[in-house]
C-alpha positions as CSV (number, residue, x, y, z in Angstrom):
1,M,10.1,160.6,61.1
2,S,13.2,160.3,62.7
3,F,15.5,157.3,63.4
4,V,15.9,156.8,66.1
5,Q,11.4,156.2,66.5
6,V,10.3,152.8,66.6
7,E,8.1,153.5,63.8
8,F,11.4,154.1,62.0
9,L,12.0,150.0,62.8
10,G,8.6,149.1,61.5
11,F,9.2,151.4,58.5
12,L,12.2,150.5,57.1
13,L,11.2,146.5,57.6
14,V,8.0,146.9,55.5
15,V,10.3,148.6,52.8
16,F,13.0,145.9,53.2
17,C,10.9,143.1,52.5
18,V,9.1,144.8,49.8
19,Y,11.9,145.7,47.7
20,W,13.8,142.5,47.5
21,A,10.6,141.2,46.5
22,L,10.6,143.1,43.5
23,A,12.5,142.1,40.9
24,R,12.7,145.6,38.1
25,V,15.4,147.9,39.3
26,S,12.2,150.5,37.9
27,W,10.2,148.8,40.4
28,Q,12.4,149.4,42.9
29,N,13.1,152.6,42.7
30,R,8.9,153.9,42.4
31,L,9.2,152.1,45.8
32,L,11.7,153.2,47.3
33,L,10.3,157.3,46.0
34,V,6.7,157.1,47.7
35,A,8.6,155.5,51.1
36,S,10.7,158.4,50.9
37,Y,7.9,160.9,51.2
38,V,6.1,158.8,53.1
39,F,9.2,158.9,55.2
40,Y,9.7,162.7,55.3
41,G,6.2,163.5,55.8
42,W,5.5,161.6,58.3
43,V,4.5,163.6,61.2
44,H,3.7,167.2,58.3
45,P,2.8,165.8,55.4
46,G,2.9,168.9,53.6
47,L,6.4,169.4,53.5
48,G,6.0,166.7,51.4
49,L,4.9,170.1,48.7
50,L,8.2,171.8,49.3
51,L,10.6,168.9,48.9
52,A,8.7,168.3,45.6
53,A,9.4,171.8,44.6
54,V,13.4,172.3,44.9
55,T,13.8,168.4,43.2
56,M,11.7,169.7,40.3
57,V,13.6,173.2,40.0
58,N,17.2,171.5,40.1
59,Y,15.2,168.7,37.7
60,L,13.9,170.9,35.0
61,A,17.1,173.7,35.6
62,G,19.4,170.5,34.1
63,R,17.2,170.1,31.3
64,A,17.2,173.3,30.1
65,I,21.1,172.9,30.6
66,V,21.0,170.7,27.8
67,S,18.7,172.4,26.0
68,R,20.5,175.9,25.5
69,P,23.6,175.5,27.2
70,D,24.9,179.0,25.8
71,L,22.4,180.4,29.0
72,G,23.3,177.4,31.4
73,G,25.4,179.8,33.1
74,R,22.3,182.2,33.8
75,I,20.1,179.0,34.4
76,V,22.7,177.7,36.7
77,G,21.7,181.1,38.6
78,A,18.7,181.0,38.5
79,A,18.1,177.7,40.3
80,T,20.9,178.6,42.8
81,A,19.4,182.1,43.6
82,L,15.6,180.6,43.9
83,C,16.8,177.7,46.2
84,I,18.9,179.9,48.2
85,L,16.1,182.6,48.5
86,T,13.6,180.2,49.4
87,L,16.4,178.2,52.1
88,C,16.9,181.6,53.7
89,G,12.8,182.5,54.0
90,F,12.5,179.6,55.8
91,K,15.9,180.1,57.9
92,Y,16.3,183.5,58.5
93,F,13.1,184.8,58.2
94,G,12.4,184.6,62.2
95,W,15.9,186.2,62.7
96,F,14.3,189.6,60.8
97,V,11.0,189.5,62.3
98,E,13.2,189.2,66.0
99,A,15.5,191.5,64.7
100,F,13.3,194.4,63.3
101,A,9.7,193.1,65.8
102,A,10.2,197.6,66.3
103,V,9.1,198.8,63.2
104,I,7.2,195.5,60.9
105,P,3.8,195.5,60.9
106,E,2.1,192.9,63.1
107,S,1.1,191.5,59.6
108,V,4.5,190.9,58.8
109,A,5.5,189.0,62.4
110,I,2.4,186.6,62.0
111,L,4.3,185.5,59.3
112,R,6.5,183.7,61.3
113,V,7.5,179.7,60.6
114,G,10.1,176.9,61.2
115,L,12.7,175.6,59.3
116,P,11.4,172.6,57.4
117,L,13.5,169.5,58.4
118,G,16.3,168.5,56.2
119,L,16.0,171.6,53.7
120,S,19.6,173.0,53.9
121,F,20.3,169.4,53.3
122,Y,18.4,168.7,50.7
123,T,19.4,172.2,48.7
124,F,21.9,171.6,49.0
125,H,22.3,167.9,47.5
126,N,20.0,169.2,45.0
127,L,21.5,171.7,44.0
128,A,25.2,169.8,43.4
129,Y,23.7,168.1,40.4
130,T,22.6,171.4,38.5
131,I,26.2,172.7,39.3
132,D,27.5,169.3,38.0
133,V,25.4,169.2,35.1
134,H,26.3,172.7,34.2
135,R,29.6,171.4,34.3
136,G,29.6,168.7,32.5
137,R,30.8,166.4,35.5
138,V,27.7,164.6,35.4
139,Q,25.4,163.8,32.3
140,V,21.1,165.3,32.8
141,E,19.2,163.2,34.5
142,R,16.3,162.6,31.9
143,D,14.0,160.8,34.1
144,V,11.8,162.5,36.1
145,E,11.5,158.9,38.9
146,T,14.9,158.7,39.0
147,Y,15.7,162.2,39.3
148,L,12.6,162.7,42.5
149,L,13.8,160.2,43.8
150,Y,17.5,161.1,43.7
151,G,16.3,164.5,45.5
152,S,14.6,162.6,48.4
153,Y,16.1,159.3,48.9
154,F,15.2,159.0,52.7
155,P,17.9,157.1,54.1
156,Q,20.6,160.4,53.4
157,L,17.4,163.2,53.1
158,V,17.1,164.7,56.5
159,A,20.7,165.2,57.3
160,G,23.1,164.1,54.8
161,P,25.3,162.9,54.1
162,V,25.1,165.8,50.9
163,E,25.4,163.0,48.4
164,R,26.7,163.3,44.8
165,P,25.2,163.2,41.6
166,S,27.8,161.3,40.0
167,N,27.4,158.6,42.6
168,M,23.8,158.4,43.1
169,L,22.6,158.1,40.1
170,P,24.5,155.3,38.4
171,Q,23.3,153.2,41.6
172,F,19.4,154.2,40.6
173,H,19.9,152.7,37.4
174,T,21.9,150.0,38.2
175,P,20.2,146.9,39.1
176,R,20.7,145.5,42.9
177,Q,20.6,142.0,43.9
178,F,19.9,140.4,47.0
179,D,23.5,140.4,49.0
180,V,23.9,138.8,52.5
181,E,26.7,140.3,53.1
182,K,25.4,143.9,52.2
183,L,22.1,143.0,54.8
184,R,25.0,141.9,57.7
185,S,26.9,144.9,57.0
186,G,24.4,147.4,57.1
187,L,22.7,145.8,59.7
188,G,25.7,146.2,62.1
189,L,26.9,149.6,60.4
190,A,23.2,150.9,61.7
191,L,23.0,149.1,65.6
192,W,26.8,150.9,65.7
193,G,25.0,153.7,64.6
194,A,21.5,153.8,67.0
195,F,24.1,152.7,70.2
196,K,26.2,156.0,69.4
197,K,23.2,158.1,69.2
198,I,21.1,156.3,72.3
199,A,23.6,155.1,74.1
200,I,26.5,157.8,74.2
201,A,25.1,161.4,73.0
202,D,21.3,160.8,74.6
203,T,22.7,160.2,77.8
204,I,25.5,163.2,77.7
205,S,23.0,165.6,76.4
206,P,21.4,166.6,79.4
207,F,23.6,167.1,81.9
208,V,25.4,168.8,78.9
209,D,22.2,171.3,78.5
210,M,22.5,171.6,82.3
211,L,26.0,172.9,82.6
212,F,25.2,175.5,79.8
213,A,22.4,176.6,81.0
214,H,23.6,177.2,84.4
215,P,23.3,180.8,85.2
216,D,26.7,181.4,86.7
217,P,28.8,178.2,86.0
218,S,32.5,177.9,87.2
219,W,35.7,177.9,85.1
220,A,35.6,173.8,85.2
221,M,32.2,173.6,85.3
222,V,32.6,175.3,81.4
223,W,34.9,173.3,80.0
224,A,33.7,170.3,81.6
225,G,30.3,171.1,79.3
226,A,32.5,172.1,76.2
227,L,34.4,168.4,76.2
228,G,30.9,166.5,76.6
229,F,29.5,168.7,73.3
230,T,32.3,167.7,71.9
231,V,31.6,164.1,72.7
232,Q,28.1,164.4,72.2
233,A,28.2,165.9,69.1
234,L,31.0,163.3,67.6
235,A,28.6,160.2,69.0
236,D,24.7,162.0,67.4
237,F,26.1,162.9,64.0
238,S,28.2,160.4,62.9
239,G,25.3,157.7,64.3
240,Y,22.5,159.5,62.6
241,T,25.2,158.7,59.7
242,D,26.4,155.4,60.2
243,I,22.5,154.6,60.1
244,A,22.0,155.9,56.8
245,R,24.6,154.6,55.7
246,G,23.7,150.7,56.9
247,S,20.0,151.2,56.4
248,S,21.3,152.3,52.5
249,R,23.5,149.3,52.3
250,M,20.7,146.5,53.7
251,L,18.9,148.0,50.5
252,G,22.2,147.8,48.2
253,I,22.7,151.5,47.9
254,E,26.6,152.9,49.0
255,L,26.3,156.1,50.6
256,M,29.6,157.7,50.9
257,K,31.4,157.7,54.0
258,N,30.9,160.9,56.9
259,F,33.2,160.7,59.3
260,D,36.7,159.3,59.6
261,H,38.1,159.5,62.7
262,P,38.6,163.3,63.3
263,Y,38.8,164.2,67.0
264,L,42.8,161.9,65.9
265,A,43.1,164.7,62.9
266,A,46.7,167.0,63.9
267,S,45.5,170.1,61.8
268,P,42.4,172.3,60.9
269,M,42.5,171.2,57.8
270,E,42.5,167.5,58.2
271,F,40.1,167.8,61.1
272,W,37.9,169.0,58.3
273,Q,38.6,166.3,56.0
274,R,37.4,163.9,58.7
275,W,34.4,165.5,60.1
276,H,30.8,166.0,57.6
277,I,32.9,165.2,54.8
278,S,30.5,165.1,52.5
279,F,29.9,169.1,53.3
280,S,33.4,169.9,53.7
281,T,34.0,169.0,50.0
282,W,31.1,170.6,48.7
283,L,31.6,173.6,50.3
284,R,35.5,173.1,48.5
285,D,33.8,172.2,44.8
286,Y,31.4,174.9,45.4
287,V,32.4,177.8,47.4
288,Y,35.7,177.5,47.9
289,L,37.5,176.2,44.9
290,P,35.4,179.0,42.8
291,A,36.4,182.2,45.6
292,C,40.0,180.8,44.4
293,F,40.1,181.3,40.5
294,S,36.7,183.3,40.1
295,P,38.5,186.2,38.3
296,F,35.7,188.5,39.8
297,V,37.0,187.2,43.5
298,R,40.6,188.1,42.5
299,R,40.2,191.5,41.7
300,W,39.6,191.9,45.1
301,I,41.8,189.7,46.9
302,T,45.1,191.4,47.1
303,I,47.2,192.4,50.6
304,P,45.6,194.8,52.5
305,F,47.3,197.6,52.3
306,T,49.5,197.2,49.3
307,G,47.3,196.2,46.8
308,E,49.7,193.6,46.2
309,W,48.5,190.3,45.3
310,S,49.8,187.4,46.6
311,P,48.4,183.6,46.7
312,F,48.6,182.8,50.0
313,W,46.4,185.7,50.6
314,H,44.6,184.5,47.8
315,T,43.4,181.3,49.6
316,T,43.0,182.6,53.4
317,R,40.4,185.4,51.9
318,A,38.5,182.6,49.8
319,L,39.2,180.0,53.4
320,F,37.4,182.6,54.7
321,I,34.5,183.7,52.8
322,T,33.8,179.8,52.9
323,M,33.8,179.4,56.6
324,F,31.8,182.2,56.8
325,A,29.0,180.5,54.5
326,S,29.7,177.3,56.9
327,G,28.4,179.6,60.0
328,I,25.5,181.2,57.8
329,W,24.4,178.0,56.6
330,H,24.1,176.4,60.5
331,G,22.4,179.5,61.9
332,S,20.9,182.8,62.2
333,T,22.6,183.7,65.4
334,W,26.7,185.2,66.0
335,N,27.6,182.5,67.6
336,F,27.4,180.1,63.8
337,V,29.7,183.6,62.6
338,V,32.0,183.6,64.8
339,W,32.7,179.8,64.8
340,G,32.7,179.4,61.3
341,L,35.4,182.6,61.4
342,Y,37.3,181.2,64.3
343,H,38.4,177.6,62.5
344,A,39.1,180.2,59.3
345,T,41.7,181.6,61.7
346,M,43.1,178.4,63.3
347,A,43.9,177.0,60.0
348,T,45.1,180.1,58.6
349,V,47.1,180.1,61.8
350,Y,48.6,176.3,61.5
351,T,49.1,177.7,57.9
352,A,51.6,180.1,58.3
353,V,53.4,179.1,61.9
354,L,53.6,175.8,59.6
355,A,55.4,177.6,56.6
356,K,58.3,179.3,59.0
357,L,58.8,175.6,60.8
358,P,62.6,173.5,59.7
359,K,61.8,171.1,57.5
360,K,63.8,168.4,60.6
361,V,61.0,169.1,63.2
362,K,57.9,168.8,60.8
363,K,59.6,165.3,59.2
364,Q,59.8,164.0,63.4
365,K,58.4,161.2,63.9
366,G,56.5,161.9,66.6
367,W,54.7,164.8,65.1
368,R,51.0,163.7,65.4
369,W,52.0,163.2,69.2
370,G,52.0,166.7,69.6
371,T,49.5,168.6,67.5
372,V,46.9,166.0,67.4
373,P,46.6,166.5,71.8
374,L,46.3,170.5,70.2
375,Q,44.2,170.6,67.3
376,F,42.0,168.4,69.8
377,G,42.0,171.6,71.9
378,V,41.4,174.1,69.5
379,T,38.1,171.3,68.6
380,V,36.7,171.8,72.2
381,V,36.8,175.3,71.7
382,G,35.2,175.7,68.7
383,M,32.0,173.5,70.4
384,Y,32.3,175.4,72.9
385,I,31.9,178.4,70.3
386,F,29.2,176.4,68.5
387,R,26.5,175.4,71.4
388,E,26.8,178.8,73.0
389,P,24.3,180.9,71.6
390,S,25.6,184.2,73.1
391,L,29.0,185.9,72.5
392,A,28.3,187.6,76.0
393,N,28.5,184.4,77.5
394,S,31.5,182.8,75.9
395,W,32.8,186.2,76.4
396,A,32.4,186.8,79.9
397,R,33.5,182.8,80.4
398,L,36.1,182.9,79.3
399,Q,37.6,185.4,81.2
400,L,37.0,182.8,83.9
401,N,40.0,182.3,86.8
402,P,40.9,178.6,86.1
403,F,41.4,177.6,90.4
404,A,38.0,179.6,90.8
405,G,35.2,177.4,92.2
406,T,33.1,175.5,94.7
407,R,33.7,172.0,95.8
408,D,30.8,170.8,94.2
409,E,31.3,173.3,91.4
410,W,34.6,171.3,91.0
411,I,32.7,167.5,91.6
412,V,30.4,168.7,88.5
413,A,32.9,169.6,86.4
414,V,35.1,166.0,87.1
415,S,31.6,164.3,87.3
416,M,30.8,165.6,83.5
417,V,34.7,164.4,82.8
418,G,34.4,160.7,83.8
419,L,31.2,160.4,81.7
420,C,32.8,162.1,78.7
421,V,36.1,159.5,78.7
422,A,33.6,156.6,80.1
423,G,31.1,157.9,76.6
424,A,34.3,158.0,74.2
425,I,35.4,154.3,75.8
426,P,33.4,152.7,73.4
427,L,34.2,155.0,70.5
428,V,38.4,153.7,70.8
429,A,37.5,150.5,70.9
430,G,35.0,151.3,67.7
431,L,38.4,152.9,66.1
432,V,40.8,149.4,67.0
433,A,38.2,147.6,66.1
434,E,37.5,148.6,62.8
435,R,41.4,149.5,62.2
436,Y,43.0,146.6,64.1
437,V,40.7,143.1,65.1
438,I,38.0,143.3,61.8
439,P,40.6,142.6,59.3
440,R,42.2,140.5,61.5
441,L,39.3,138.0,62.5
442,R,36.9,138.8,59.3
443,D,37.6,135.4,57.8
444,L,37.9,133.3,61.0
445,P,35.0,130.8,61.6
446,V,34.5,132.9,64.8
447,Y,33.6,135.9,63.4
448,L,30.0,135.4,62.5
449,P,29.7,134.5,66.7
450,L,31.0,137.7,67.5
451,Q,29.4,139.5,65.5
452,T,25.9,138.5,66.3
453,T,27.1,138.9,69.6
454,A,28.4,142.7,68.9
455,W,24.6,143.1,67.8
456,A,23.0,141.7,70.4
457,V,24.9,144.4,73.0
458,F,24.6,147.0,71.2
459,A,21.0,146.7,70.2
460,L,20.1,145.6,74.2
461,A,22.5,149.3,75.0
462,V,20.1,150.9,72.7
463,F,16.5,149.3,74.5
464,S,18.1,150.1,77.9
465,S,19.2,153.8,76.7
466,V,16.0,154.6,75.5
467,R,14.3,156.8,77.0
468,T,10.4,159.0,76.0
469,T,11.7,161.9,75.4
470,A,14.0,160.7,73.4
471,T,16.5,163.9,71.8
472,D,16.8,165.0,68.2
473,F,19.5,164.6,66.2
474,I,21.9,167.7,66.7
475,Y,22.0,168.3,62.9
476,F,17.6,168.1,62.6
477,Q,17.8,171.9,63.4
478,F,19.8,173.0,60.3
């Protein structure tokens, strides 16, 4: 089931009403558990078995770590290997079949399967629990029903946020009372997310698809398409997160913030502190930091051609390992690998240049005015690499003449840029409202009428923009 399906509205309404009619937290949790598996198995009920298997592997691993702490490292390794192999089997088997179609038996080729929805997200979500239990950061969850709910909670199940057990498990144990303010806040956030997805992302999406599918685009068309996808990606993915957070808040459970206006970042590092925060911090805690401090990794992290060790190369190679893993996680085509290494390279270049700049320059008040547009350009290039699956096409189009193109091609490019500006205006207005308007009006009598008017505007825009051929969320493919 998708958040933008009409069925989801009825599903959430039924869950909401029954949920708050139940008096005990254990009953509420059981309802959420059943609802989560109904939500996930709405189209393909059999997928619930895979979700339950991944969840139970990590539940049993956590119990085993507590029972045999002397074998904790091996248990974590076994659970991680089993989950990652399952993920890779679904995610990369199709690539394996295509790459070796000429030499593998036909009986193997017919075993090709699609990627189950949300598998990447709930695999990492569950692995965070097992690793944190081993590290002593969270207590083992002994109640199997509570842990099954942690592993399958429907608002964040399919595309995140990639939650941590330290945030979610205590909330499932805490009694929850109906709160009108949380209802209002959650409903507004969910409507805002639906508006971003349907009215902005889905409006831009067909034009972006046409530009990327064009067999011989001009330079202007290429970068107009890249800019369009940059706006689409933010509206689409942050829209999903807002619907997830808003729906969960109405049920009294708070999910972590996953986006913090990433296109205002002034550096590559700051961008990843603002974009898909739950996944970025997951990579930091479970890939980057282990790569930095692992004795095994440290033995071969040396300055090229010298055999020496330095902090800069130490952290740089850990960064490349992390971003390579991020690229592989996103997909089995080479553009994702290049995308990950591109971002690692930009972060390394920025760090090296920043280290050489005089302190006076870095302390200038207008520093961000120059670095934010520069970082936005870096982001647009990264989005183009991410969106274009063919490396040959990417390389050829990067070499196009910026001044070439027919009159019609320039009209198409300018129209796409205009559509991007139109889509960006509500996003900027939302930022201004969040930071400056709402804090000043929240306690005034006029706030409630303005809030309900905004809800009506969002709902009207959503229902007038929805299409019979609705576009899935971008991150459903990962």
